[in-house]
C-alpha positions in Angstrom: -0.9 -14.4 3.4 -1.0 -9.9 4.3 -0.7 -11.1 7.8 3.1 -11.0 7.0 4.9 -11.2 10.7 1.8 -11.6 12.2 1.7 -15.0 10.6 4.8 -15.9 10.8 5.6 -19.8 10.2 3.2 -19.6 7.4 4.4 -16.4 5.5 8.3 -17.3 6.4 7.9 -20.6 4.4 5.9 -19.0 1.6 8.4 -16.3 1.2 11.1 -18.8 0.7 9.4 -21.4 -1.4 6.9 -19.4 -3.3 8.2 -18.2 -6.5 8.7 -14.2 -7.3 6.6 -14.1 -3.6 9.8 -12.4 -2.1 9.7 -9.9 -4.8 6.5 -8.2 -3.7 7.5 -4.8 -1.9 5.0 -5.3 1.2 3.0 -8.8 2.4 -0.7 -7.1 1.8 0.1 -5.9 -1.4 -1.6 -9.7 -1.9 -5.2 -7.9 -1.3 -5.0 -7.1 -5.1 -5.7 -10.3 -6.0 -9.3 -11.1 -3.2 -10.2 -7.7 -4.4 -9.8 -8.3 -8.5 -12.0 -11.7 -8.1 -14.4 -10.4 -5.8 -15.0 -7.7 -8.4 -14.5 -10.8 -11.1 -17.2 -12.7 -9.0 -20.1 -10.0 -8.3 -20.3 -9.5 -12.1 -20.5 -12.9 -12.7 -23.7 -13.1 -10.1 -25.4 -9.7 -11.4 -24.9 -11.6 -15.0 -26.7 -14.5 -13.4 -29.7 -13.2 -11.8 -30.0 -10.5 -15.2 -30.3 -13.6 -17.4 -32.3 -15.8 -15.2 -35.2 -17.5 -15.8 -36.8 -19.5 -13.9 -37.4 -16.9 -11.0 -38.5 -19.7 -8.1 -35.0 -21.5 -8.7 -33.5 -18.4 -8.3 -34.9 -17.1 -5.3 -34.3 -20.5 -2.9 -30.8 -20.5 -4.4 -30.4 -16.9 -3.1 -31.8 -17.7 -0.1 -29.0 -19.6 1.0 -26.6 -17.1 0.0 -28.6 -14.5 2.3 -27.9 -17.1 5.2 -24.4 -17.6 4.9 -23.7 -13.9 4.6 -26.3 -13.5 7.5 -24.3 -15.9 9.4 -21.1 -13.6 8.3 -22.0 -11.7 10.4 -23.2 -12.9 13.2 -19.3 -14.5 14.0 -18.5 -10.8 13.4 -20.9 -9.2 15.5 -19.9 -12.1 18.4 -15.8 -11.1 17.8 -16.9 -7.5 18.5 -18.4 -8.2 21.9 -15.3 -10.6 22.5 -12.5 -8.7 21.1 -10.1 -7.5 24.3 -8.9 -4.6 21.9 -5.6 -4.9 22.9 -2.3 -4.5 21.4 1.3 -5.8 22.1 2.3 -2.6 22.0 -0.3 -1.4 25.2 2.2 -3.6 27.7 5.6 -1.9 26.4 3.9 1.6 26.3 3.0 1.0 29.9 6.3 -0.5 31.1 7.9 2.9 29.7 5.5 5.0 31.6 7.3 3.1 34.9 9.8 5.7 34.7 7.9 8.6 35.3 6.0 7.7 38.1 2.5 6.9 39.6 1.6 10.5 37.5 3.0 9.2 34.4 1.5 5.9 34.2 -1.5 7.8 34.9 -1.7 9.1 31.8 -0.5 6.0 29.6 -3.4 3.8 30.5 -5.8 6.7 30.4 -4.0 7.2 26.5 -4.3 3.3 26.0 -8.4 3.1 27.4 -8.4 5.9 24.6 -6.7 3.6 22.0 -8.9 0.4 22.9 -12.1 3.2 22.3 -10.6 3.8 19.3 -10.0 0.5 18.1 -13.6 -0.3 18.8 -15.5 2.7 17.6 -13.6 1.6 14.2 -14.7 -2.0 14.2 -18.2 -0.9 15.0 -18.5 1.9 12.2 -17.3 0.0 9.7 -19.6 -3.3 10.9 -22.7 -0.9 10.7 -21.6 0.5 7.8 -21.2 -2.8 5.8 -24.4 -4.5 6.9 -26.4 -1.4 6.1 -25.0 -1.6 2.2 -25.8 -5.2 1.9 -29.5 -4.8 3.5 -29.9 -2.3 0.7 -28.2 -4.6 -1.5 -30.6 -7.5 -0.9 -33.7 -5.6 -0.4 -33.2 -4.3 -4.1 -32.0 -8.3 -5.8 -35.4 -9.6 -3.7 -38.0 -7.1 -5.1 -36.4 -8.2 -8.5 -36.5 -11.5 -7.9 -40.6 -10.9 -6.9 -41.1 -9.7 -10.6 -41.3 -6.3 -9.3 -39.1 -4.4 -11.5 -36.8 -4.9 -14.7 -33.0 -6.2 -14.8 -31.5 -2.8 -16.4 -33.5 -0.9 -13.3 -31.6 -3.4 -10.7 -28.7 -3.0 -12.6 -28.5 0.9 -12.5 -30.0 1.1 -8.2 -26.9 -1.0 -7.7 -24.7 0.6 -9.8 -25.8 3.8 -7.6 -25.4 1.9 -4.5 -21.3 0.9 -5.2 -21.1 4.2 -6.3 -22.1 5.8 -3.6 -20.1 2.8 -1.1 -16.6 3.5 -3.1 -17.2 7.4 -3.0 -18.2 6.9 0.8 -14.5 5.4 1.5 -12.5 7.7 -0.8 -13.1 10.9 0.9 -12.3 9.7 3.4 -8.4 9.4 1.7 -9.1 11.9 -0.6 -11.1 15.5 0.6 -11.3 19.3 1.0 -8.2 18.8 3.6 -5.8 17.2 1.3 -6.1 20.5 -1.2 -4.0 23.4 -0.4 -3.8 27.0 -2.1 -1.4 27.4 -5.0 1.1 29.6 -2.9 0.6 27.8 0.5 2.0 24.5 -1.6 4.6 25.9 -3.2 6.5 27.1 -0.2 7.0 23.5 0.0 9.9 24.1 -3.1 11.1 27.1 -1.0 14.7 26.7 -1.0 17.0 27.3 2.6 19.7 29.4 2.9 21.8 26.6 2.5 20.5 25.3 -0.8 21.3 29.0 -1.8 24.5 28.7 -0.7 25.3 25.1 -2.2 23.3 25.7 -5.8 26.0 28.3 -5.8 28.4 25.7 -7.2 27.9 24.6 -10.6 29.8 21.3 -10.4 29.3 17.8 -9.9 28.9 16.9 -7.2 26.2 15.0 -3.9 25.2 16.2 -0.7 24.5 14.8 2.4 21.4 16.5 4.3 21.0 15.5 7.8 19.0 18.8 8.8 16.1 15.5 9.9 18.5 13.0 11.0 20.7 11.1 9.9 18.0 8.3 9.5 16.0 10.3 7.8 18.5 12.0 5.5 19.3 8.1 4.3 15.3 6.7 4.5 13.2 10.2 2.9 14.5 13.5 2.8 12.9 13.2 -1.1 13.1 17.4 -1.0 16.5 16.9 -0.8 16.7 15.5 -3.9 14.5 18.7 -5.8 18.0 20.9 -5.3 20.6 19.0 -5.3 22.5 15.3 -5.8 22.3 13.3 -3.3 23.7 10.5 -1.3 20.3 9.7 0.4 16.9 9.7 0.0 13.8 7.5 -0.9 13.6 4.3 -3.1 11.4 1.6 -2.7 13.6 -0.7 -4.8 17.3 0.2 -3.6 19.8 -1.6 -4.7 21.1 -4.1 -2.1 24.7 -3.3 -2.1 23.5 0.2 -1.9 21.5 -0.4 1.3 24.8 -2.3 2.5 26.7 0.7 2.7 23.7 2.2 4.0 23.3 0.1 7.2 27.1 -0.6 8.0 28.7 3.2 7.4 27.0 5.3 6.7 24.6 5.2 9.5 27.1 5.7 11.7 28.0 9.4 11.2 29.9 10.7 11.7 32.7 8.1 11.8 32.1 7.3 8.0 33.7 9.6 6.6 36.2 7.8 3.7 32.9 6.6 2.7 31.8 10.5 2.4 34.6 11.1 0.9 34.3 8.5 -1.9 30.5 9.3 -2.6 31.9 12.6 -3.6 29.5 14.2 -0.5 31.0 17.7 -1.0 28.0 19.6 1.6 26.8 18.5 4.9 23.9 20.3 5.6 23.1 20.7 9.3 19.9 21.9 11.7 21.7 24.5 14.0 20.0 25.3 17.2 17.4 27.6 17.3 15.6 27.1 13.9 17.7 27.7 10.7 20.9 25.9 9.0 24.1 25.9 7.9 26.5 23.8 5.5 29.6 22.2 6.2 31.9 21.6 3.5 33.6 18.4 2.8 36.8 19.2 1.6 38.6 15.8 1.7 35.9 14.4 -1.2 37.1 12.5 -4.1 35.1 14.0 -6.5 33.7 12.1 -9.6 36.9 10.3 -10.1 40.4 9.7 -9.4 43.5 8.0 -9.8 44.0 5.7 -7.1 47.5 4.9 -6.0 47.7 1.3 -4.6 44.6 -1.5 -5.2 44.5 -4.6 -2.4 41.8 -7.7 -2.8 40.1 -8.6 -0.3 38.3 -12.6 -0.3 34.6 -11.9 1.3 31.7 -8.5 1.1 32.5 -8.3 4.9 35.9 -8.1 4.8 35.7 -5.4 2.0 32.7 -3.2 4.1 35.1 -3.3 7.1 38.1 -1.8 5.2 35.5 0.7 4.5 35.5 2.8 7.7 39.6 2.8 8.4 40.9 3.0 4.8 42.4 6.1 2.7 40.1 6.1 -0.8 42.5 8.7 -2.4 45.5 6.6 -2.4 44.0 2.8 -2.0 41.2 0.9 -4.1 40.1 -1.4 -2.5 38.6 -4.9 -5.1 37.2 -8.4 -4.8 39.2 -11.2 -5.2 37.4 -12.5 -7.5 38.2 -9.8 -9.9 42.2 -9.9 -9.7 42.2 -11.7 -13.2 40.4 -8.2 -14.9 42.3 -5.5 -13.2 45.7 -4.7 -14.6 47.8 -3.2 -11.6 48.9 0.7 -11.3 52.7 1.0 -12.2 54.2 1.5 -9.5 57.1 3.0 -11.3 55.4 6.5 -11.4 57.8 9.2 -10.9 57.1 12.9 -9.3 57.1 15.0 -13.0 54.0 12.0 -13.6 51.1 14.7 -14.1 48.1 12.2 -14.3 44.9 13.7 -14.6 41.6 12.6 -14.8 38.1 14.2 -15.1 34.5 14.2 -15.9 33.8 15.9 -19.1 29.8 15.3 -19.4 27.4 13.0 -17.2 23.4 12.5 -18.7 22.5 10.0 -16.2 22.8 6.4 -18.9 25.6 8.1 -21.0 29.0 9.8 -19.3 32.2 10.6 -20.9 35.7 11.5 -18.5 39.3 12.6 -20.3 42.3 10.9 -18.6 45.9 11.2 -19.2 48.3 9.9 -17.5 52.6 8.8 -18.6 52.1 5.2 -16.9 49.1 2.5 -16.0 46.2 3.9 -13.5 43.7 2.9 -12.3 40.3 4.9 -11.6 37.9 4.7 -9.4 35.0 6.3 -10.1 32.2 7.9 -8.3 29.2 6.1 -9.7 27.1 2.8 -8.6 28.4 -0.1 -9.7 25.5 -2.1 -11.4 26.3 -5.2 -13.9 23.1 -5.8 -15.4 23.4 -2.9 -18.4 26.9 -0.6 -17.7 29.4 -0.6 -20.6 32.0 1.2 -20.8 34.8 1.6 -23.5 38.0 3.3 -23.2 38.9 5.2 -26.3 37.1 2.4 -29.5 38.2 -0.7 -26.7 35.2 -2.3 -24.4 36.9 -2.8 -21.1 35.5 -4.2 -17.7 33.9 -2.7 -15.1 34.9 -3.5 -12.0 33.0 -3.1 -8.6 35.7 -1.1 -6.5 35.2 -0.3 -2.7 32.1 -2.4 -2.4 29.4 -0.3 -4.5 31.6 1.9 -7.2 33.2 1.1 -10.3 36.8 0.9 -11.4 38.9 1.0 -15.0 42.3 -0.1 -15.6 43.7 2.6 -17.6 46.7 2.2 -19.3 49.2 4.9 -20.3 48.6 8.0 -22.7 45.6 10.3 -23.5 42.7 8.2 -23.4 38.4 8.8 -23.7 36.6 6.8 -21.3 32.6 6.2 -22.2 30.3 5.0 -20.0 26.9 3.8 -21.4 23.7 1.9 -20.3 22.1 0.0 -22.1 20.2 -2.8 -20.2 19.2 -5.7 -22.5 16.1 -6.4 -21.3 15.1 -3.3 -21.5 16.1 -2.8 -25.8 15.0 -6.7 -25.9 11.8 -5.6 -24.5 11.3 -2.8 -27.2 11.9 -5.3 -30.2 8.9 -7.1 -28.5 7.0 -4.7 -28.5 7.3 -3.6 -31.9 6.7 -7.3 -32.5 3.6 -7.3 -30.6 1.9 -4.4 -32.3 2.8 -5.4 -36.1 0.9 -8.7 -34.9 -1.7 -7.1 -33.8 -2.3 -4.1 -37.2 -2.5 -7.2 -39.2 -4.5 -9.2 -37.1 -6.9 -5.7 -36.8 -6.4 -6.0 -40.5 -7.3 -9.1 -41.5 -10.2 -9.3 -39.9 -11.6 -6.4 -41.3 -10.6 -7.9 -45.1 -12.7 -10.5 -44.0 -15.6 -8.7 -42.4 -15.4 -7.1 -45.5 -15.9 -10.7 -47.3 -18.7 -10.9 -45.6 -20.7 -7.6 -45.3 -20.9 -6.2 -48.6 -19.5 -2.8 -49.2 -21.8 0.3 -49.7 -24.3 0.3 -52.5 -23.2 -3.0 -53.9 -26.3 -5.0 -55.4 -26.9 -8.2 -52.6 -27.0 -11.3 -54.3 -29.0 -13.7 -52.0 -28.5 -17.3 -52.5 -31.7 -17.7 -53.4 -31.4 -15.4 -56.6 -27.8 -17.4 -57.7 -29.6 -20.8 -57.6 -32.4 -21.6 -60.6 -36.0 -22.2 -59.2 -36.1 -25.9 -58.2 -38.7 -26.7 -60.3 -37.9 -24.9 -63.7 -34.5 -27.5 -63.9 -36.4 -30.2 -62.0 -40.3 -30.9 -62.4 -41.7 -32.0 -59.3 -43.6 -35.2 -60.4 -46.8 -35.8 -59.3 -48.5 -37.3 -56.3 -49.5 -40.8 -57.1 -52.7 -40.2 -54.4 -53.6 -36.9 -56.8 -53.4 -39.3 -60.2 
């Protein structure tokens, strides 16, 4: 299962039919299951070794296990000598090297040969290391079974061996090379001239940082979010509708101006030749919220996405036909004297407030990602439906007049889970209290005299005299 795409047929079947398997971030996460089970099996085995009474029977069973392990290592050694340590990518590298002529192909051939040697070395090193650890553990257990030392010493020695095994691996991933001086580390968080320029603006806006490339800006770029509200960056569970927007629109930069405008991307950071960066101001960005002059409906997600390429987000809003019953279209009888306005008052991540004023009915577009599981909206004291607008944004039909619009994120799963957590905690505490009470009844309080069952009863001989044996008479 951890092979993923390298075992395509089997894993495609599991991905489609095994419940919840498609929720894994990566197929290799399944390796946590055998890791847990192997540790559990090792613990049970140690318990059996420590509690064994018949050493000869234990030795016969253990000898079978040793022979099985020896057979596994024999197969691995056979693999070591039979593998050619090549990769499908090696052929692709050689094909690409043809464009550089004979010198390029010779250099690539040498490089691939070095890769294969490294792969063989890694296999041999791992095989030898595992073999040494298995031999030491097998020797300790053999000596223990032959009654050379007690179980406590065996467990202690195996614990030291396991600790040394773990530390030797851990030090490959976390060692002195991973630590830096504080001053050198803090240089990572030193803003550039472009960052300082943008931070001087105290408004509410977003930034599109393409200093490293458009692809990195949309899939990585965590450092940008340290300074600014970013439209890109990395997330392990990004919303599908936003992922669609990235793949179909933002990757086409600079041919995605309407989308940048509606995402409130006011600043674009670009690298300059020779080092450094510069800031481009997107003067057409629409800010955190605006009134659309008109709305139109499209039947499918593809139609809506296609319209985003060329539409004017300032004057038009694109909605799904399925939401037409929830929408009250804006008033077409508006006059030039209508001073309609809508502004952001506050945005505290889970709560946002806006102030709207107009003489006519309007449709407001909010530059916030649409997510129906938890977000709710109120106009004054009346809850209203949130309309999915421009594929990824939120929209509301706003009546004429002066209104306060509020958004709240109140996911039912969170609040229901919190209530269940409190109830479970209370039940757990009651169970603990009950266990303490039962325990105090079975075991007396300090300084209270212990009355045994023998003291509670009169001696049997005084209440019921035993008859004399006939033989004695």
